[in-house]
Steps between C-alpha positions, in 0.01 A plus 500: 500500500315453172149646484392294202159335545456277190680166458478173317514309828486595868658245734417507871781349709868448415590161647554161339188548291458870431870579468538234231184599310597868500863438405418255222234725346717812527788324326261400223413863433175530690418814699483371857429664834617300805343601831646381832361583843843475662819704456770460235813388682816375331829336602635837615224509764535145629680427826470212744292701744216265583254743657547762227462249219186355657355850520609615154463188285242268659125509529400566861460163667165337430368231733217252459387270784453127464210338690761386755581865569848481347551784251643468151729790405491615136831642378548690172691787344355846449748680274599511134575139417253381761598186685772424242699788653504340845471125429751215489521482117413130482428403137312173474269391220165354599498122493269345241301344786430850634378631167294184444275621785408816311260360240286308754489810723389758243458333162815671371605395151774612265463665160423160342219426744703236685537490881766756590834332576847593620623479140278798414714716730837371381581777245405765754716343768783503245451870438493593870805290582689671220406850615581428866810290439373207706781270614563210733664591833725235650732736689375375836621670820576325827143499633373303199780246524415459868133417441582287195631243748157488658319447171738219405458336839128477426561362152409828330691729267541875465498642148657829387248776449444682172505872553466831318825640637818581312869461584502824700312323780712530815289253704446781750152382594330838460261403218197580715621859536562547127818402317766770537713358215214445250607135486143402588296542183169655603256636244610842625859468378428292187172541312416841643851648510567397140179664377568815702856527370364498146227753589234251399300481824310747716551388861307672778588372848315605817179479297208307648231389259153528650288363217497383142290727278228290340281640226218271401668161512852619415798615708622835371758610758558547872467761772794534739627721781862620507732557797364853551141378511416636157251296300572410136313324222683328215353319200626199311408245240546224757547482877714233667445458873808338656484619860556155649270218602386686812448843344380428147164349605436795731558746216269306268222496757545870575472562125158337488575149371262234629649165390445271798847344459683828566698459822421132537739204460783678683803280543730612781792251470538479882855504635683472826869563556655229717822589684773283647767623741854372445810512715709692248420819304320421173427854378181399321427871461792523253361296210280553203193428712366186331810310399381144443185291530371150561225411250426136578176585687389761246184329373185447704532122499859529629418733787418825321789716616841635401783581742742777404838560662650706642356824622441711807309819562685812603519564876172689555284251312698210641456609860130584468388173340676221693279222638563158649295236683450738793371785284660829389848560639504781755726648766831328573429218251454751220810697602708183496362397158569844352856498634558183302381655173811398305462136609142451378421346161155531351324288241178606334218244502249583226178299464251459217149626563176451312379859440224499761562855626363833378547877479192712564386848599303545820192720536720805557704428186810384689696197385436166665687171461311180573764231542377143496757222534333158502632207709696353207666836435592546867639147495733598216623800701557284808679233294725766346593633844560151639725409208690829535548439869633151437745638242635765734536258790674246275739778396590564865256770620469515879180707512207541259266796460262607228287794390131562462326444168569741217407537136739652247354338186131596489341371177174439325235765581418590136582178329537419133237275350264434215204459737364838623331321790837383636739772385531878473694537173525299181802312366650834385457668837203714390205544734195287422294797617667814362675531163845663480562410866780250566660346808876440494633373833492207744121531512492309171635170635203256509653269761791568734837382377722271705800732450579871516264654240696809392640351178154371404343840566760658272439236232123562512567875483724452194224298338250777578730768356533299179121475472447870568763602247344274235177692571253255341201713604641835384513651850832682464520645152823521300841472661623797302238722659578370848874538463468851356272606785743360757786694342 
């Protein structure tokens, strides 16, 4: 591993945000160090072994209780590529109504001083879609065609999903364990792999950043611990924290930042999987996991939820999360449900929330998640589940179960904005409090999107990389010097 300790930019986290920032800057000739707390696994390591993948590639399960006592499970990747390595590769642009919420929330404007709009992200979406090869997927398997009948019976339509997968996708359903054919385009096998192949990026996996080094009112590097427990200090002209919406605010607080908005305005995008049992095998585990979606209830005034079809968890997660009107399935009922695994179809009911939750550190310095779902938000979740149930029953399901609440799309804890009282970073992603310190992940999103946010996170990261490379404040020095040092 490289022992170099001076860089143009240090990026903390390698997912949809950090992986894009690091790859884009490295390709532009900047000297970049990418630090990732998880391991570097590639297609050669990926197998559909649920327990092993959960151990190797996921963050240990994090739970936060609602006032009702029901926990919310936070799911995310902890490996090179972050959650993009183990997600469903859904590639949806934010709707203009979603982005229209950003300016009122944080005062965010564009470079012309106008309220920030979806059009301001368009060229960055274009760039990401080109790099990832985003395409429409209409190669629906049997399970989708089965539930399509249910949607049509209710007067609703399923639409093909847009996805960052290529033609090598075998519809094997193992996306959540890492793609063994590299058909799924994570930041690991695109932005990062390309930069590594050209020897333009210093990647250090199994490296946990403990604090950003702040001198005066400027970020000058980071301190991290490697897999052997050795402590290292590296310096840089700019630091980009992209550890995810749950981890980035913790790192900023541990580094001494005091902005009251850090960790607040967490959007959790609450989801439940709703399952229907059919008389014939459907093999919903052999699909690209989110194959189609129904968008007619997407906006708050229309219900505030999206239903995605089809999907099912692998057997361990499936069997440990099933619930119906009588509570969690147990004993003979659970055994019978598990035996019918091939006959269950799942749809994912994803509701909008209003960013009322928070990430904090307790008195002992341990992470704490304060989840607050207001009555209108819980109503959206319940409406999404009810609609999903009606769809499955209309399609012919003989039994309905569902899961507990989960969050796979945490957003908003260090949001972009012109107003330092309502945001953590400015329109360019730079801290209001500390110069040379940037945020580059889902934390930036001022208000939760109504769709999967991964493409938007990548677009914001591309925008940040462009700003950093332009270097209007002279943080990085000349490209020639950076490229020569990297070589």
